[in-house]
C-alpha positions in Angstrom: -4.0 -23.7 18.6 -1.2 -21.5 20.0 1.3 -22.2 17.2 3.8 -19.6 18.6 1.2 -16.9 19.3 2.7 -14.0 21.3 1.1 -13.6 24.7 1.7 -10.6 27.1 1.3 -11.4 30.8 1.1 -8.5 33.2 1.0 -9.4 36.9 2.5 -7.8 40.0 2.7 -11.2 41.8 6.0 -12.9 41.1 4.5 -16.3 41.9 1.4 -15.8 39.7 3.2 -14.2 36.9 5.8 -17.0 36.7 3.1 -19.7 37.1 1.1 -18.2 34.2 4.3 -17.9 32.0 5.2 -21.5 32.6 1.6 -22.7 32.0 1.3 -20.9 28.7 4.8 -21.7 27.6 3.8 -25.4 28.0 0.8 -24.7 25.7 3.0 -23.4 22.9 2.6 -19.7 23.4 5.5 -17.2 23.3 5.1 -15.4 26.5 6.4 -12.0 27.6 5.8 -11.6 31.3 6.2 -8.3 33.1 5.6 -7.0 36.6 4.5 -3.4 36.2 2.1 -1.3 34.2 5.0 0.9 33.0 6.8 -2.1 31.5 3.6 -3.3 29.8 3.0 0.2 28.4 6.5 0.4 27.0 6.1 -3.0 25.3 2.6 -2.2 24.0 4.0 0.9 22.4 6.8 -1.0 20.5 5.3 -4.4 19.8 2.0 -6.0 18.8 0.6 -8.8 21.1 -2.4 -10.7 19.8 -3.5 -11.5 23.3 -2.8 -9.9 26.7 -3.5 -11.1 30.2 -3.7 -8.2 32.7 -4.1 -8.5 36.4 -6.9 -6.4 37.8 -4.7 -5.0 40.6 -1.4 -4.4 38.8 -0.1 -1.1 40.0 -2.7 -0.9 42.8 -6.2 -2.1 43.5 -8.3 -1.9 40.3 -5.5 -0.1 38.4 -5.3 -2.9 35.9 -8.4 -1.5 34.2 -6.4 1.7 33.4 -3.7 -0.5 31.8 -6.4 -2.3 29.7 -7.6 1.1 28.4 -4.0 2.0 27.5 -3.3 -1.2 25.7 -6.6 -1.0 23.8 -5.8 2.6 22.8 -2.4 1.6 21.4 -3.5 -1.7 19.8 -7.2 -2.1 19.2 -6.8 -5.6 17.7 -5.2 -6.9 20.9 -7.6 -9.2 22.7 -7.3 -8.5 26.5 -8.4 -10.8 29.3 -8.6 -9.5 32.8 -7.3 -11.9 35.5 -7.9 -11.4 39.2 -7.2 -13.2 42.5 -10.2 -11.7 44.2 -13.9 -11.5 43.4 -14.7 -7.9 42.4 -18.0 -7.2 40.7 -17.2 -3.5 40.1 -13.7 -4.4 38.8 -15.2 -6.9 36.4 -17.8 -4.4 35.1 -15.2 -1.7 34.6 -13.0 -4.2 32.8 -15.7 -5.2 30.4 -16.5 -1.6 29.8 -12.9 -1.0 29.0 -13.0 -3.7 26.3 -11.8 -7.0 27.9 -13.3 -10.1 26.4 -13.6 -11.9 29.8 -12.7 -11.7 33.5 -11.1 -14.9 34.9 -10.1 -15.7 38.4 -6.6 -17.0 39.1 -7.5 -20.3 40.7 -6.5 -23.9 39.8 -10.2 -24.6 39.1 -10.2 -21.9 36.5 -7.1 -23.1 34.6 -9.1 -24.8 31.8 -11.5 -21.9 31.5 -8.5 -19.5 31.2 -6.9 -21.5 28.4 -10.2 -21.7 26.5 -10.6 -18.0 26.9 -7.2 -17.3 25.6 -7.8 -19.6 22.7 -11.1 -17.9 21.9 -9.3 -14.5 22.2 -6.7 -15.8 19.7 -9.3 -17.0 17.3 -11.2 -13.7 17.6 -8.0 -11.7 17.0 -7.1 -13.9 14.0 -10.5 -13.3 12.5 -10.3 -9.6 13.0 -6.7 -9.6 11.7 -7.7 -11.4 8.6 -10.4 -8.8 7.8 -7.8 -6.1 8.5 -5.3 -7.7 6.2 -7.9 -8.0 3.5 -8.8 -4.3 3.9 -5.1 -3.3 3.8 -4.7 -5.4 0.6 -7.7 -3.7 -1.0 -6.4 -0.2 -0.1 -3.0 -1.2 -1.4 -4.4 -2.4 -4.7 -6.6 0.7 -5.0 -3.6 3.0 -4.3 -1.6 1.2 -7.0 -4.4 1.6 -9.5 -4.7 5.4 -8.7 -0.9 5.7 -9.2 -1.0 3.8 -12.4 -3.9 5.9 -13.7 -2.1 9.2 -12.9 1.1 7.9 -14.5 -0.8 6.9 -17.6 -2.1 10.5 -18.0 1.5 11.8 -17.7 3.0 9.3 -20.1 0.2 10.1 -22.6 1.9 13.4 -23.3 5.3 11.9 -23.9 6.9 10.7 -27.1 6.3 7.1 -26.2 2.6 7.6 -26.8 3.0 9.9 -29.8 4.8 7.4 -32.0 2.1 5.9 -34.3 2.0 2.3 -35.2 2.8 1.5 -38.8 1.4 -2.1 -39.1 2.8 -4.7 -41.3 -0.2 -6.2 -43.1 -0.2 -9.3 -45.4 -3.2 -9.8 -47.6 -3.6 -13.2 -49.3 -6.1 -13.7 -52.1 -5.9 -15.7 -55.4 -7.8 -13.1 -57.4 -5.6 -10.4 -58.9 -8.4 -8.0 -59.4 -9.4 -8.2 -55.8 -5.8 -7.5 -54.7 -5.8 -4.5 -57.0 -9.0 -3.2 -55.5 -7.6 -3.6 -52.1 -4.3 -1.8 -53.0 -6.4 1.2 -54.2 -8.3 1.3 -50.9 -5.2 1.3 -48.8 -3.3 4.1 -50.7 -4.1 6.7 -48.0 -3.3 4.3 -45.2 0.0 4.4 -43.3 0.4 0.7 -43.5 3.2 -1.5 -44.7 1.1 -3.8 -47.0 2.2 -6.9 -48.9 0.1 -9.3 -51.0 0.3 -13.0 -51.9 -1.9 -15.1 -54.1 -1.4 -18.5 -52.4 -0.8 -20.1 -49.0 2.7 -21.2 -49.7 3.8 -17.7 -50.5 2.1 -16.4 -47.4 3.9 -18.9 -45.2 7.2 -18.0 -46.7 6.6 -14.3 -46.1 5.3 -15.0 -42.6 8.6 -16.8 -41.8 10.8 -14.1 -43.1 8.8 -11.0 -42.1 7.4 -9.9 -38.7 3.7 -9.4 -39.4 1.1 -7.6 -37.3 -2.0 -8.6 -39.3 -2.7 -11.3 -41.9 -6.0 -11.2 -43.9 -6.6 -14.1 -46.1 -9.3 -15.7 -48.2 -10.1 -19.2 -46.9 -10.3 -20.6 -50.4 -6.7 -20.5 -51.6 -5.4 -22.7 -54.5 -3.0 -24.7 -52.4 -4.0 -24.4 -48.7 -6.9 -23.3 -46.6 -6.5 -19.8 -45.4 -7.4 -20.9 -41.8 -4.3 -23.2 -41.8 -2.1 -20.4 -43.1 -3.2 -18.1 -40.3 -2.8 -20.7 -37.6 0.6 -21.7 -38.9 1.9 -18.1 -38.8 0.3 -17.6 -35.4 2.1 -20.7 -34.1 5.4 -19.0 -35.0 4.4 -15.5 -33.9 1.6 -15.6 -31.3 0.8 -11.9 -31.5 -0.1 -11.8 -35.2 -3.8 -11.1 -35.6 -5.7 -12.9 -38.4 -8.7 -12.1 -40.5 -10.2 -15.0 -42.4 -12.8 -14.2 -45.1 -14.8 -16.5 -47.3 -17.3 -15.9 -50.2 -19.0 -19.2 -49.8 -22.7 -18.8 -49.2 -23.4 -15.4 -47.8 -19.7 -15.1 -46.8 -18.2 -14.1 -43.5 -15.1 -12.6 -41.8 -13.6 -14.3 -38.8 -11.2 -12.7 -36.5 -8.6 -15.2 -35.3 -6.3 -14.6 -32.3 -3.9 -17.1 -30.8 -5.4 -19.8 -33.1 -9.0 -19.2 -31.8 -11.9 -17.6 -33.5 -12.8 -14.5 -31.5 -15.4 -12.8 -33.7 -17.5 -13.5 -36.8 -19.2 -10.9 -39.1 -21.8 -12.0 -41.7 -22.1 -11.5 -44.6 -18.9 -10.7 -46.4 -19.6 -7.9 -48.7 -16.2 -7.3 -50.3 -12.9 -5.3 -50.3 -14.3 -2.2 -48.5 -15.6 -4.3 -45.6 -12.2 -6.1 -45.3 -10.4 -2.7 -45.1 -12.8 -1.5 -42.5 -12.1 -4.6 -40.4 -8.3 -4.1 -40.8 -8.7 -0.5 -39.8 -10.4 -1.6 -36.6 -7.7 -4.1 -35.8 -5.0 -1.5 -36.5 -6.6 0.9 -34.0 -6.7 -1.8 -31.4 -3.1 -2.8 -32.0 -2.1 0.9 -31.7 -3.8 1.0 -28.3 -2.1 -2.2 -27.2 1.3 -0.9 -28.4 0.8 2.3 -26.5 -0.2 0.4 -23.3 2.8 -1.9 -23.7 5.1 1.1 -24.0 3.5 2.7 -21.0 4.0 -0.4 -18.9 7.6 -0.7 -20.0 8.3 2.9 -19.1 6.4 2.7 -15.8 8.3 -0.4 -14.8 11.6 1.2 -15.6 10.8 4.4 -13.7 9.4 2.6 -10.6 11.3 -0.6 -10.4 12.1 -0.4 -6.7 8.5 0.6 -5.8 7.1 -2.3 -7.8 9.5 -4.7 -6.1 8.4 -3.5 -2.6 4.7 -3.6 -3.7 5.0 -7.2 -4.9 6.8 -8.3 -1.7 4.2 -6.5 0.5 1.3 -8.1 -1.4 2.9 -11.5 -0.9 3.3 -11.0 2.8 -0.3 -9.9 3.2 -1.6 -12.8 1.1 0.4 -15.2 3.3 -1.1 -13.6 6.5 -4.6 -13.9 5.0 -4.1 -17.5 4.1 -2.6 -18.4 7.5 
């Protein structure tokens, strides 16, 4: 169970201190053994020990309790065990009041009890440490979200957010009159719109032009519109597709990454299609603004983000251990 756990041993008796050190070294603990309370205080100020063994009488009869209080004040997570070579009811009570988890006599008959107590202290400290690490991780994540939110408000006033998206829209429909109606409806739109009347032409344009949106009727003379959308999305995964059909009551499907994400029924005509494209353009504008913000934030805070990621990884490892 020890697996290299740090153990602080404080005992004024050279024989007892050395005996405890050798005993716990043999159990796999990394022991630091000191003779005086002052040495222990100096160590406790500089270094964290998961478990500490403190002799009741180090520095004088009953003075070990004062050291317990000091260690607990400097490192609340440290699990402290009070050890003693004499029976002292008052000392045991004072030790428990000071926060020790147990009082164990330094006799051969108590060796197994002592090791079990140390193991229990280690388990208790590890459990408390895990909760602490999780709390630190949560605070770290919340702090990052606050920083991100404040930065987003600042960047919203910069030119990176002010540049509007001019989407490249391809509309595919075999009916010339329908395309004319659509062209009239988009005259006041700041879109880069192109039209095709068949699937082959749409695929050619999709190969030669970076599109943002493709809206196509499913019933094309040469190919299914659904195949056209998925073929273009296979080449350019961020193209958003709108597939409409007039069969039955008709419908419009929104296709993203080759998957149908939304369906509107019925399909009522050109005005409805333009309304759907409008909604998609607004969404793409929001995505573009967010992408620009993330790029700017990453560039401005590269060192911080690196340290943040490294710290999160360390905390996650501590939690999993």
